[in-house]
N, C-alpha and C positions, 0 to 999 in steps of 0.2 A: 474457499471452504473452510469453516471453522469447526473445529472437533476439540472440545475441551478447552485447554490452554494453548492450542497450537492452530496456526493458519497455514493451510497448504495452498500452494499455487503453482501453475505451470507456465513455463517460458520457453520460447524458442531460442535456441543458442545462437543461431544466425538465421538471416532471412532466407538463406538457400536451402535449409534443413527443414523437412517436414515434421521430424520427431521433435516432440515436446519434452522438456526436462523438468522434473519434480523438484521443488523447493519447499522449505518448511521455515516458518517464522514461529519462535516461541513467544507466547503472549504473557508468560509469567513474569511478573514484575515490569511489564511493558507500559510505556506512557504514549498517549495518543493526543495529538493537538492538531487543530486546523492550521494548514500550512499557509504562512504568509509569503509574500514575494520576497525573494532574495536573489543575489547574483546566480547561485547555482541552480535555482528553480525557474528562472525567467523563461527558459526555453520550454520546460514543462508546462508552465502556466499559460503560455500561448496556445498550447494544444488543449489543454483542459482548464476549465475555470475553477473547478472544485477539487482541491486536493487536501490530503491530511498526512501528517508525519507520524510514524509509528517507530518508537525506539524502545529497544531492549538492551540487555546488558552486553551484547555482542555487535549490533549494528543499528543504523538508522535507515528506514525506507521511506521514500516519499511515494504515496499511492494516489493515483488520479483517479477521479470519478467522472462520469459524463454528465451527471446532473446533481443538483442540490439534493434531490430525494435520495439518490444513491449515496452521497456523502453522509446524510443524516442517518441512513440505514446501517451503513458500515460502522460509523461513529458509536452508535447506540448499541450495536451488537457486540463490538469489541469491548466496550466499556462494561458490559455486564458480566 
């Protein structure tokens, strides 16, 4: 969920827990690029063909999409 210059997401801490934990990515001064295959993303790329990298001042995330359309939509939304 995008809100201003922040991306909110939810993630289960462990597979045995049903409770989801809230996380936040600051998009201020963030860079986005389509992810190329590299040693650290080979496992992820086997699961998802379409990935992008989102990097801000504190961290880098690799976000996987299920389709090319999803990738295009995320990329264009974050770029604006």
